[in-house]
C-alpha positions, 0 to 999 in steps of 0.5 A: 866534864861537869855532869851537871851540864849534861843533866841540865841539857837533858832536863831542858830538852826533855821539858821541850819534848814534853811540852810539845807531846813528843816525849815518846820512848823513841824520842827519849832514847834519842835524847839519851844517845845525844847526851852520851855522844855530847859527853864524849864531845865535851870531854874532848873540848872542855871549853865547849861545855857551854854549847852542850845543851843546844847541841843536844837539842839539835841532835834530838831534832835531827834524830826525830826528823828521821822518824817523826818529821819536824820537831818542834813545830812553830805554833807562833805563826798562824799563816803559811806552811807548817815549819819548825823551830831551830836552835840559835846560835848555830853552835848551840850556845851559850844561851840557846833559844828556839827561833822560828825558821820563817820569821827568824824571831825567838820563840822560847829559850831551850827548856821553855817551850810551852 
């Protein structure tokens, strides 16, 4: 497993956490846990390395849902109920993007939420 892919995944998700003011100690702990788990996963399936970043983002999103609720929230839609963004494609790669769950429109590449 190329550790550079894990470092890239960590950096991209941390950038998005920071951009949306969610880089709390518990969120960073969730990120570290996700990176560790996906390292093992990628070692078992080396061809899946291109999916690691998106899967780490999904893992962090799931962990945060249990503690703080939806993350990241869609800021693009001005009307309607509060809703989240989700990583597409579902498997998380090879080029993961955050997509609005209401409109299905891409909002930002992973690591580029503003």
